[in-house]
PATORPA-585691 format. One record per atom (N, C-alpha, C): residue in three letters; z, y, x. Coordinates in steps of 0.02 Angstrom, whole numbers, padded with zeros to 5 digits, always signed. Atoms other than C-alpha are relative to their C-alpha. Layout:
# residues N
AlaZYX;...
# end
This chain:
# residues 308
Met-00034-00031+00057;Met+10362+10394-01592;Met-00045+00053-00031;Gly+00040-00050+00034;Gly+10268+10491-01724;Gly+00039+00065-00009;Leu-00032-00065+00004;Leu+10309+10675-01717;Leu-00033+00042-00055;Ser+00024-00043+00053;Ser+10292+10793-01865;Ser-00002+00072+00023;Val+00003-00071-00017;Val+10237+10974-01846;Val+00023+00043-00059;Thr-00023-00037+00059;Thr+10296+11022-02021;Thr+00075-00007-00012;Asp-00072+00009+00010;Asp+10471+10947-02029;Asp+00043+00049+00040;Pro-00041-00048-00038;Pro+10536+11061-01889;Pro+00004+00069-00032;Ile-00001-00066+00031;Ile+10494+11213-01996;Ile+00063+00008-00042;Glu-00059-00004+00043;Glu+10630+11175-02124;Glu+00064+00000+00042;Arg-00060+00002-00042;Arg+10755+11130-01988;Arg+00009+00065+00038;Ala-00006-00064-00035;Ala+10715+11289-01893;Ala+00026+00055-00046;Ile-00026-00048+00049;Ile+10745+11391-02051;Ile+00074-00011-00011;Asp-00071+00015+00010;Asp+10911+11301-02077;Asp+00042+00023+00059;His-00037-00021-00059;His+10966+11333-01898;His+00003+00077+00004;Thr+00001-00073-00001;Thr+10914+11516-01909;Thr+00051+00028-00050;Thr-00048-00023+00051;Thr+11014+11538-02070;Thr+00072-00013+00022;Ser-00068+00018-00022;Ser+11165+11447-01998;Ser+00024+00043+00057;Ile-00020-00038-00059;Ile+11165+11540-01833;Ile+00013+00073-00016;Leu-00004-00072+00011;Leu+11140+11715-01901;Leu+00040+00021-00061;Phe-00030-00023+00063;Phe+11215+11715-02075;Phe+00060-00041-00023;Lys-00055+00042+00023;Lys+11348+11577-02088;Lys+00052-00010+00055;Pro-00002-00066+00033;Pro+11447+11682-02057;Pro-00039+00051+00040;Phe+00032-00056-00035;Phe+11367+11847-02012;Phe+00052+00036+00043;Arg-00043-00038-00046;Arg+11447+11928-01859;Arg-00043+00050+00037;Ala+00041-00053-00030;Ala+11380+12094-01798;Ala-00003-00007+00076;Gly+00000+00006-00073;Gly+11434+12065-01618;Gly-00044-00057+00024;Lys+00042+00058-00017;Lys+11351+11894-01612;Lys-00074+00017-00009;Trp+00069-00020+00014;Trp+11193+11966-01690;Trp-00027+00045+00055;Leu+00022-00046-00052;Leu+11183+12106-01562;Leu-00009-00035+00067;Ala+00005+00036-00064;Ala+11215+11989-01415;Ala-00061-00046+00001;Leu+00060+00042+00004;Leu+11082+11864-01473;Leu-00063+00043+00001;Gly+00056-00046-00002;Gly+10967+12012-01502;Gly-00016+00022+00071;Phe+00012-00020-00070;Phe+10991+12065-01321;Phe-00032-00057+00039;Cys+00030+00058-00034;Cys+10953+11888-01260;Cys-00073-00008-00019;Ala+00069+00005+00023;Ala+10796+11883-01367;Ala-00042+00057+00028;Phe+00036-00057-00029;Phe+10748+12056-01303;Phe-00020-00015+00072;Leu+00017+00018-00069;Leu+10758+11995-01123;Leu-00052-00055+00002;Ala+00046+00057+00000;Ala+10666+11834-01165;Ala-00071+00019-00017;His+00067-00021+00020;His+10518+11933-01233;His-00022+00064+00035;Leu+00021-00059-00037;Leu+10507+12073-01106;Leu-00072-00007+00023;Gly+00070+00000-00022;Gly+10327+12119-01072;Gly-00048-00033-00047;Ser+00045+00033+00047;Ser+10260+12023-01221;Ser-00005+00037-00066;Gly+00007-00041+00059;Gly+10268+12164-01346;Gly+00049-00017-00055;Gly-00050+00017+00049;Gly+10420+12091-01434;Gly-00026-00045-00055;Gly+00027+00043+00051;Gly+10306+11976-01533;Gly-00033+00038-00057;Leu+00030-00038+00054;Leu+10239+12119-01639;Leu-00076-00003+00005;Pro+00073+00002-00002;Pro+10056+12113-01688;Pro-00029+00066+00022;Ser+00034-00061-00021;Ser+09937+12238-01613;Ser-00072-00003-00025;Phe+00067-00003+00027;Phe+09772+12295-01683;Phe-00041+00051+00040;Gly+00042-00045-00040;Gly+09631+12369-01579;Gly-00044+00043-00044;Asn+00047-00043+00036;Asn+09510+12506-01629;Asn-00067-00035-00006;Leu+00061+00038+00011;Leu+09360+12421-01707;Leu-00062+00043-00005;Gly+00058-00043+00009;Gly+09247+12572-01722;Gly-00004+00053+00053;Gly+00007-00057-00045;Gly+09181+12722-01628;Gly-00010-00018+00072;Arg+00007+00023-00069;Arg+09125+12628-01473;Arg-00038+00051+00043;Gln+00038-00047-00040;Gln+08998+12756-01417;Gln+00041+00062+00017;Glu-00041-00059-00013;Glu+09117+12902-01438;Glu+00054-00015+00051;Val-00052+00019-00047;Val+09254+12808-01347;Val-00028-00007+00070;Gly+00030+00008-00066;Gly+09137+12761-01205;Gly-00015+00066+00034;Gly+00015-00066-00028;Gly+09079+12940-01182;Gly+00063+00037+00019;Ser-00063-00034-00014;Ser+09256+13005-01190;Ser+00032-00027+00063;Leu-00030+00031-00060;Leu+09316+12881-01060;Leu-00037+00022+00063;Lys+00039-00020-00058;Lys+09174+12927-00944;Lys+00016+00071+00021;Ser-00016-00069-00016;Ser+09214+13112-00957;Ser+00070+00007+00027;Met-00069-00003-00025;Met+09398+13078-00927;Met+00006-00031+00069;Ala-00007+00037-00063;Ala+09368+12962-00779;Ala-00013+00045+00060;Glu+00019-00041-00058;Glu+09289+13094-00667;Glu+00058+00043+00025;Pro-00057-00038-00026;Pro+09439+13214-00659;Pro+00057-00043+00025;Val-00052+00045-00023;Val+09558+13068-00644;Val-00016-00027+00069;His+00021+00024-00066;His+09458+12998-00498;His+00008+00054+00053;Thr-00007-00055-00048;Thr+09455+13168-00415;Thr+00073+00012+00017;Trp-00072-00010-00011;Trp+09643+13190-00439;Trp+00029-00055+00043;Ala-00026+00057-00037;Ala+09678+13015-00372;Ala-00018+00005+00074;Gln+00020-00008-00070;Gln+09578+13049-00214;Gln+00040+00054+00036;Ala-00038-00055-00030;Ala+09673+13211-00185;Ala+00074-00017+00008;His-00071+00018-00002;His+09843+13127-00211;His+00007-00075+00013;Met+00002+00072-00014;Met+09812+12955-00136;Met+00069-00027+00016;Ala-00067+00024-00019;Ala+09988+12941-00062;Ala+00043-00009-00062;Leu-00040+00005+00062;Leu+10068+12975-00232;Leu-00024-00059-00042;Val+00028+00056+00039;Val+09951+12849-00315;Val+00026-00066+00028;Ile-00024+00062-00031;Ile+10003+12715-00190;Ile+00074-00011-00016;Val-00072+00006+00015;Val+10188+12752-00217;Val+00010-00021-00073;Leu-00007+00018+00071;Leu+10168+12744-00406;Leu-00021-00072-00012;Ala+00022+00070+00008;Ala+10073+12580-00391;Ala+00053-00048+00024;Ile-00053+00043-00026;Ile+10212+12505-00285;Ile+00059-00001-00048;Val-00055-00004+00048;Val+10345+12566-00407;Val-00016-00041-00063;Ala+00020+00038+00059;Ala+10247+12494-00553;Ala+00003-00075+00013;Leu-00003+00071-00018;Leu+10232+12327-00462;Leu+00072-00025+00002;Leu-00071+00020-00005;Leu+10419+12322-00426;Leu+00031-00004-00070;Val-00026+00001+00069;Val+10461+12365-00607;Val-00025-00061-00037;Gly+00028+00060+00032;Gly+10344+12228-00666;Gly+00035-00064+00023;Leu-00035+00059-00026;Leu+10429+12101-00552;Leu+00070-00005-00028;Val-00067+00000+00029;Val+10601+12152-00614;Val-00001-00023-00072;Leu+00007+00020+00070;Leu+10545+12134-00795;Leu-00015-00075-00006;Leu+00016+00071+00001;Leu+10470+11963-00758;Leu+00061-00042+00017;Trp-00061+00035-00019;Trp+10633+11909-00676;Trp+00050+00000-00058;Leu-00046-00004+00057;Leu+10739+11971-00822;Leu-00024-00043-00058;Lys+00027+00041+00054;Lys+10623+11884-00944;Lys+00015-00073+00012;Ala-00014+00070-00017;Ala+10644+11718-00854;Ala+00074-00016-00012;Arg-00072+00012+00010;Arg+10834+11734-00855;Arg+00017+00003-00075;Gly-00014-00008+00071;Gly+10832+11790-01037;Gly-00019-00061-00041;Gln+00021+00059+00038;Gln+10741+11634-01095;Gln+00055-00052-00002;Phe-00055+00048-00001;Phe+10886+11524-01041;Phe+00061+00027-00038;Met-00055-00030+00038;Met+11012+11645-01115;Met-00010-00009-00075;Leu+00014+00008+00071;Leu+10927+11635-01284;Leu+00007-00073-00021;Val-00007+00071+00017;Val+10914+11445-01283;Val+00074-00020+00000;Asp-00071+00016-00003;Asp+11097+11435-01233;Asp+00036+00028-00061;Gly-00032-00029+00058;Gly+11148+11552-01374;Gly-00014-00042-00063;Leu+00016+00042+00057;Leu+11057+11443-01501;Leu+00033-00068+00005;Ser-00031+00065-00010;Ser+11125+11283-01425;Ser+00074+00001-00018;His-00071-00006+00012;His+11305+11342-01433;His+00018+00037-00065;Asn-00011-00040+00060;Asn+11282+11446-01591;Asn+00050+00057+00015;Arg-00044-00054-00021;Arg+11358+11597-01505;Arg-00041+00058+00026;Gly+00031-00058-00031;Gly+11317+11770-01444;Gly+00035+00015+00065;Glu-00031-00008-00066;Glu+11357+11764-01259;Glu-00053+00023+00049;Ile+00047-00027-00049;Ile+11276+11859-01117;Ile+00019-00020+00071;Ala-00020+00009-00070;Ala+11377+11845-00956;Ala+00000-00074+00020;Ala-00006+00071-00019;Ala+11411+11656-00959;Ala-00067-00033+00013;Pro+00065+00033-00015;Pro+11231+11593-00978;Pro-00038+00036+00055;Trp+00032-00036-00055;Trp+11171+11730-00859;Trp+00020-00030+00067;Arg-00024+00030-00062;Arg+11280+11653-00723;Arg-00017-00074+00004;Glu+00006+00073+00000;Glu+11267+11471-00775;Glu-00071-00023+00016;Tyr+00070+00022-00008;Tyr+11076+11461-00776;Tyr-00039+00047+00046;Ala+00032-00045-00048;Ala+11040+11580-00633;Ala-00053-00037+00040;Ala+00048+00038-00042;Ala+10955+11444-00528;Ala-00062-00017-00040;Glu+00057+00018+00041;Glu+10844+11386-00671;Glu-00042+00062-00016;Gly+00036-00062+00015;Gly+10800+11566-00718;Gly-00039+00025+00059;Asn+00035-00023-00060;Asn+10756+11611-00540;Asn-00059-00046+00016;Gly+00055+00046-00011;Gly+10650+11455-00524;Gly-00057+00012-00048;Leu+00052-00016+00049;Leu+10558+11498-00683;Leu-00036+00065+00018;Phe+00030-00063-00023;Phe+10529+11674-00616;Phe-00051-00013+00055;Gly+00046+00016-00054;Gly+10451+11603-00458;Gly-00063-00034-00025;Phe+00059+00034+00027;Phe+10337+11489-00557;Phe-00044+00049-00037;Asn+00039-00049+00038;Asn+10283+11630-00674;Asn-00037+00048+00046;Leu+00032-00046-00048;Leu+10247+11742-00525;Leu-00060-00034+00032;Ala+00055+00037-00031;Ala+10141+11609-00439;Ala-00056-00012-00051;Phe+00050+00012+00052;Phe+10054+11568-00603;Phe-00039+00064-00016;Gly+00033-00064+00013;Gly+10017+11753-00633;Gly-00049+00018+00055;Val+00046-00014-00055;Val+09941+11771-00460;Val-00062-00044-00005;Leu+00057+00045+00007;Leu+09832+11618-00487;Leu-00044+00020-00059;Leu+00038-00022+00058;Leu+09781+11686-00657;Leu-00045+00059+00019;Val+00039-00058-00022;Val+09724+11851-00580;Val-00056-00021+00046;Leu+00051+00023-00047;Leu+09634+11762-00439;Leu-00056-00039-00036;Gly+00050+00037+00038;Gly+09548+11646-00563;Gly-00048+00045-00039;Ile+00042-00048+00037;Ile+09487+11789-00672;Ile-00045+00038+00048;Ala+00039-00036-00050;Ala+09431+11884-00517;Ala-00057-00044+00027;Gly+00051+00045-00025;Gly+09338+11731-00455;Gly-00057-00009-00049;Ile+00052+00008+00050;Ile+09245+11707-00620;Ile-00042+00063-00006;Val+00037-00064+00003;Val+09200+11892-00630;Val-00043+00008+00062;Gly+00038-00006-00062;Gly+09147+11889-00448;Gly-00061-00045+00000;Leu+00057+00046+00005;Leu+09036+11737-00480;Leu-00055+00030-00044;Gly+00050-00031+00043;Gly+08952+11828-00623;Gly-00036+00058+00033;Ile+00031-00056-00035;Ile+08923+11982-00516;Ile-00051-00025+00051;Val+00046+00028-00050;Val+08845+11876-00378;Val-00063-00026-00033;Met+00059+00028+00034;Met+08731+11788-00501;Met-00045+00056-00027;Ala+00039-00055+00030;Ala+08677+11953-00580;Ala-00019+00053+00050;Leu+00010-00052-00050;Leu+08665+12048-00415;Leu-00073+00024+00005;Pro+00069-00026-00003;Pro+08473+12054-00408;Pro-00016+00048-00058;Asp+00013-00044+00057;Asp+08467+12130-00583;Asp+00041+00064+00006;Ile-00041-00060-00009;Ile+08609+12249-00540;Ile-00033+00048+00048;Arg+00034-00043-00050;Arg+08516+12312-00388;Arg-00064+00030-00030;Ala+00061-00026+00031;Ala+08358+12331-00492;Ala+00014+00045-00060;Asn-00021-00042+00056;Asn+08458+12424-00625;Asn-00035-00020-00065;Glu+00031+00026+00061;Glu+08392+12311-00763;Glu+00039-00061-00025;Phe-00032+00059+00029;Phe+08454+12175-00881;Phe-00053-00054-00007;Gly+00051+00053-00002;Gly+08349+12024-00836;Gly+00030-00069-00009;Ser-00021+00069+00008;Ser+08362+11836-00830;Ser+00063-00016+00041;Arg-00059+00012-00042;Arg+08491+11839-00688;Arg+00063+00025-00035;Ala-00058-00028+00035;Ala+08608+11952-00787;Ala+00017-00042-00062;Leu-00012+00042+00058;Leu+08585+11845-00943;Leu+00032-00066+00020;Leu-00029+00063-00024;Leu+08622+11686-00844;Leu+00073+00011+00020;Ala-00069-00015-00020;Ala+08778+11769-00773;Ala+00046+00004-00060;Leu-00040-00005+00061;Leu+08840+11809-00948;Leu+00010-00068-00033;Leu-00004+00066+00032;Leu+08799+11636-01016;Leu+00044-00049+00039;Thr-00043+00042-00042;Thr+08893+11558-00870;Thr+00071+00027+00002;Gly-00066-00030-00011;Gly+09036+11679-00846;Gly+00043+00002-00062;Ile-00041-00007+00061;Ile+09091+11706-01026;Ile+00031-00066-00021;Pro-00032+00064+00017;Pro+09116+11520-01068;Pro+00053-00021+00051;Leu-00050+00017-00052;Leu+09204+11492-00901;Leu+00064+00041-00010;Leu-00059-00043+00010;Leu+09318+11640-00934;Leu+00040-00021-00061;Leu-00035+00021+00061;Leu+09358+11583-01111;Leu+00038-00065+00010;Val-00033+00064-00013;Val+09397+11406-01054;Val+00061+00010+00046;Phe-00054-00013-00046;Phe+09504+11472-00912;Phe+00059+00033-00035;Leu-00053-00034+00037;Leu+09602+11589-01026;Leu+00033-00046-00050;Leu-00029+00048+00047;Leu+09625+11452-01156;Leu+00046-00049+00035;Ala-00042+00045-00038;Ala+09691+11333-01025;Ala+00064+00034+00023;Ser-00059-00038-00021;Ser+09808+11468-00961;Ser+00049+00010-00058;Ala-00042-00010+00059;Ala+09871+11502-01137;Ala+00037-00065-00018;Ile-00031+00065+00015;Ile+09904+11316-01165;Ile+00057-00014+00049;Ile-00052+00010-00050;Ile+10001+11305-01003;Ile+00060+00045-00015;Gly-00054-00046+00017;Gly+10102+11458-01055;Gly+00042-00025-00058;Val-00037+00026+00058;Val+10148+11380-01223;Val+00041-00061+00020;Leu-00037+00059-00023;Leu+10196+11214-01143;Leu+00060+00019+00042;Leu-00055-00022-00043;Leu+10302+11305-01016;Leu+00058+00028-00043;His-00052-00032+00041;His+10395+11409-01146;His+00032-00050-00049;Asp-00025+00042+00054;Asp+10411+11277-01283;Asp+00032-00065+00024;Phe-00024+00066-00021;Phe+10443+11117-01183;Phe+00034+00000+00068;Val-00027+00003-00068;Val+10474+11148-00997;Val+00067+00036+00005;Val-00064-00037-00002;Val+10609+11280-01019;Val+00056-00039-00033;Pro-00053+00042+00028;Pro+10709+11170-01140;Pro+00018-00060+00045;Ala-00014+00056-00045;Ala+10690+11024-01018;Ala+00042+00024+00059;Met-00040-00027-00055;Met+10756+11133-00877;Met+00072+00014-00023;Tyr-00066-00016+00026;Tyr+10901+11187-00987;Tyr+00041-00063-00011;Leu-00037+00061+00017;Leu+10950+11012-01046;Leu+00014-00043+00061;Arg-00006+00046-00056;Arg+10919+10915-00885;Arg+00022+00034+00064;Arg-00016-00039-00060;Arg+10963+11054-00762;Arg-00048-00017+00057;Gln+00052+00017-00047;Gln+10798+11024-00675;Gln-00036+00062+00024;Gly+00044-00052-00022;Gly+10683+11132-00572;Gly-00064+00000-00041;Val+00061-00006+00041;Val+10516+11189-00643;Val-00046-00060+00007;Leu+00047+00054-00011;Leu+10407+11056-00564;Leu+00027-00067-00025;Glu-00031+00061+00025;Glu+10530+10917-00603;Glu-00001-00002-00077;Ala+00002-00004+00073;Ala+10539+10977-00783;Ala-00070-00011-00027;Trp+00069+00014+00019;Trp+10349+10976-00794;Trp-00013-00075-00001;Gly+00007+00073-00002;Gly+10355+10792-00743;Gly+00035-00032-00059;Thr-00036+00027+00057;Thr+10486+10756-00876;Thr-00038+00011-00065;Val+00038-00016+00061;Val+10383+10843-01010;Val-00063-00044-00004;His+00061+00041+00000;His+10227+10748-00958;His+00016-00072-00021;Arg-00017+00070+00015;Arg+10314+10579-00967;Arg+00026-00009-00071;Glu-00037+00011+00062;Glu+10420+10604-01123;Glu-00028+00038-00060;Val+00025-00041+00056;Val+10327+10734-01227;Val-00075-00005-00008;Leu+00073-00006+00005;Leu+10142+10744-01185;Leu-00036-00067-00002;Arg+00035+00064-00006;Arg+10096+10564-01145;Arg-00008-00034-00068;Gly+00014+00035+00062;Gly+10012+10480-01293;Gly+00007+00042-00063;Gln-00010-00044+00058;Gln+10034+10631-01407;Gln-00055+00052-00006;Thr+00055-00049+00000;Thr+09864+10715-01392;Thr-00013+00027-00069;Gly+00014-00022+00068;Gly+09829+10720-01578;Gly+00055+00043-00028;Thr-00058-00038+00025;Thr+10004+10780-01620;Thr+00003+00068+00033;Leu-00002-00064-00035;Leu+09994+10916-01488;Leu-00053+00048-00025;Val+00051-00043+00029;Val+09831+10980-01559;Val+00024+00030-00066;Leu-00028-00025+00062;Leu+09914+10993-01729;Leu+00057+00049+00013;Tyr-00055-00045-00018;Tyr+10064+11075-01646;Tyr-00026+00069+00017;Phe+00029-00065-00019;Phe+09957+11212-01569;Phe-00030+00035-00061;Leu+00027-00031+00061;Leu+09868+11240-01735;Leu+00056+00028-00043;Met-00057-00024+00039;Met+10036+11254-01823;Met+00031+00062+00032;Lys-00026-00059-00035;Lys+10094+11377-01690;Lys-00042+00062-00017;Ile+00044-00056+00018;Ile+09943+11485-01730;Ile+00015+00024-00070;Val-00015-00019+00069;Val+09981+11480-01916;Val+00067+00037-00004;Leu-00066-00032+00000;Leu+10164+11523-01885;Leu-00002+00069+00033;Ala+00006-00065-00033;Ala+10115+11663-01766;Ala-00030+00052-00047;Ile+00030-00046+00049;Ile+10005+11740-01902;Ile+00052+00020-00052;Ala-00051-00015+00051;Ala+10147+11726-02030;Ala+00053+00046+00029;Ile-00051-00042-00031;Ile+10273+11800-01909;Ile-00028+00070+00013;Gly+00031-00065-00010;Gly+10151+11939-01866;Gly-00003+00042-00064;Ile+00003-00036+00064;Ile+10130+11983-02050;Ile+00070+00025-00019;Leu-00069-00020+00016;Leu+10319+11985-02077;Leu+00023+00057+00046;Ala-00018-00054-00046;Ala+10341+12092-01920;Ala-00034+00065-00019;Leu+00035-00060+00022;Leu+10209+12213-01984;Leu+00033+00030-00061;Leu-00036-00025+00059;Leu+10299+12225-02151;Leu+00066+00033+00021;Gly-00062-00030-00025;Gly+10460+12257-02057;Gly-00012+00067+00033;Thr+00017-00064-00031;Thr+10374+12394-01958;Thr-00008+00055-00053;Cys+00012-00049+00053;Cys+10321+12480-02119;Cys+00065+00018-00036;Leu-00061-00011+00038;Leu+10488+12458-02208;Leu+00052+00039+00040;Thr-00050-00035-00042;Thr+10588+12527-02060;Thr-00028+00063+00032;Cys+00032-00061-00027;Cys+10471+12674-02027;Cys-00012-00006+00075;Cys+00020+00013-00070;Cys+10414+12597-01862;Cys+00059-00005+00048;Cys-00058+00006-00045;Cys+10592+12578-01796;Cys-00003-00064+00041;Val+00001+00063-00036;Val+10551+12399-01744;Val-00041+00004+00065;Ile+00037-00007-00063;Ile+10437+12464-01606;Ile+00045+00025+00056;Leu-00046-00024-00050;Leu+10589+12534-01516;Leu+00028-00059+00040;Pro-00027+00055-00041;Pro+10648+12426-01369;Pro+00070-00019-00022;Tyr-00063+00031+00020;Tyr+10795+12313-01412;Tyr+00016+00009-00074;Ile-00015-00012+00070;Ile+10821+12395-01582;Ile-00047-00042-00044;Gly+00047+00039+00038;Gly+10663+12313-01647;Gly+00016-00074+00002;Thr-00018+00070-00006;Thr+10719+12144-01581;Thr+00061-00016-00044;Val-00060+00010+00042;Val+10888+12163-01668;Val-00020-00002-00074;Ile+00020-00003+00070;Ile+10805+12209-01832;Ile-00038-00064-00020;Leu+00042+00058+00015;Leu+10682+12064-01824;Leu+00029-00065+00029;Leu-00029+00058-00035;Leu+10804+11941-01745;Leu-00011-00066-00036;Pro+00014+00064+00033;Pro+10782+11807-01881;Pro-00069-00029+00018;Leu+00066+00024-00019;Leu+10597+11797-01835;Leu+00001-00029+00071;Phe-00004+00024-00069;Phe+10637+11778-01650;Phe+00038-00066+00004;Val-00040+00062+00000;Val+10770+11645-01683;Val-00039-00057-00030;Phe+00041+00053+00030;Phe+10655+11548-01798;Phe-00055-00023+00047;His+00055+00016-00046;His+10511+11557-01673;His+00024-00045+00057;Arg-00027+00041-00054;Arg+10620+11488-01533;Arg+00026-00067-00026;Ser-00030+00061+00028;Ser+10705+11361-01648;Ser-00053-00051-00018;Tyr+00051+00047+00021;Tyr+10541+11285-01707;Tyr-00017-00049+00055;Ser+00018+00045-00055;Ser+10493+11216-01537;Ser+00058-00045+00019;Leu-00059+00040-00016;Leu+10671+11157-01506;Leu+00009-00056-00051;Cys-00005+00051+00053;Cys+10674+11065-01674;Cys-00055-00052+00008;Phe+00054+00047-00013;Phe+10506+10987-01631;Phe+00020-00049+00054;Leu-00021+00044-00054;Leu+10578+10919-01469;Leu+00056-00047-00020;Glu-00057+00043+00020;Glu+10733+10850-01554;Glu-00023-00063-00034;Gln+00026+00061+00030;Gln+10622+10724-01642;Gln-00008-00056+00051;Leu+00009+00050-00053;Leu+10607+10635-01474;Leu+00063-00041+00011;Gly-00061+00039-00008;Gly+10788+10576-01484;Gly+00058+00040+00027;Glu-00063-00033-00019;Glu+10964+10615-01428;Glu-00007+00037+00067;Gly+00009-00032-00065;Gly+10906+10657-01252;Gly-00031+00069-00003;Trp+00030-00066+00009;Trp+10816+10809-01321;Trp+00037+00042-00052;Arg-00039-00038+00048;Arg+10953+10869-01437;Arg+00026+00063+00033;Ile-00020-00064-00028;Ile+10983+11053-01405;Ile+00052+00034-00045;Phe-00047-00033+00045;Phe+11071+11122-01559;Phe+00065-00040-00003;Gly-00065+00033-00001;Gly+11255+11082-01541;Gly+00012-00041+00062;Ala-00009+00041-00060;Ala+11226+10994-01374;Ala+00054+00029+00045;Gly-00051-00032-00042;Gly+11331+11121-01280;Gly+00070-00010-00028;Glu-00065+00009+00030;Glu+11474+11108-01405;Glu+00024-00072+00008;Thr-00018+00070-00008;Thr+11470+10918-01396;Thr+00023-00015+00071;Ala-00018+00011-00070;Ala+11475+10920-01206;Ala+00068+00029+00015;Glu-00065-00031-00013;Glu+11623+11039-01206;Glu+00055-00040-00033;Ala-00050+00039+00035;Ala+11715+10932-01334;Ala+00016-00065+00040;Glu-00011+00061-00040;Glu+11688+10774-01228;Glu+00038+00015+00063;Leu-00035-00019-00061;Leu+11747+10865-01074;Leu+00074+00012-00015;Gly-00070-00012+00019;Gly+11904+10919-01166;Gly+00037-00065-00011;Lys-00031+00064+00010;Lys+11940+10739-01218;Lys+00016-00034+00067;Gly-00011+00030-00065;Gly+11919+10682-01039;Gly+00059+00030+00036;Asn-00055-00033-00033;Asn+12042+10810-00977;Asn+00067-00019-00032;Asp-00061+00021+00033;Asp+12168+10755-01109;Asp+00021-00070+00025;
# end
């Protein structure tokens, strides 16, 4: 089946308009905003960020001067540093868990065209917890992979490091390590998009575990669709740029209120709903088995007829 990467844009806009504005309900908007807020915890809410492009020498010198007192303080308060590190780790795990649960809450809200928090939180607890476990394992592997590539580069450049010079070994380490790192990060990013855009909906629709859903996505979505998937990722980049520009405009128009946790998500909720709806509309092209919008309402209606 030929899949379009442009047709879902119009359908996603229609669903976003229907869900949020036909009719507009403040309570529903706030509830969906909370679900979207949870679903994007730790990802900056989707807002664009811009790094400092200048002043590298001044920044480097400043960091070096700041590092010495920090290092001295950390050595003198090692117990406190360890406690803070443990607390930060626990907070990160909680946020990762809430994010996994929130992804199913948001998909459920769009599927049923409702703003509900408690029901999907309970209903999709197993799927959310499974997604959390996968994300945790994937994050650990990501860190280990980056550490391994960096370690390989250090080993290759070790003779030059010991000689305190930039020679052929250091150059070879850079020429080897940088491409490996870029390929590894690109592969990780692709896995992350596939997980969010395709695997989570499969888990929601089929009530499957993560690995089983990966198998479903491979058989029904990825197989034989290489060219379409390349176009899909390119379209995702274009849409991300457009959403980033709109989010930046929203930041300016609201005097930076959108950077506030939850409040920003509520203000920019149409962007979040459209972003999530696009991938769901793309999947719906595969047939009735991938229908998400209205699927929950249809199932409830059929259940009601059966009870009658």
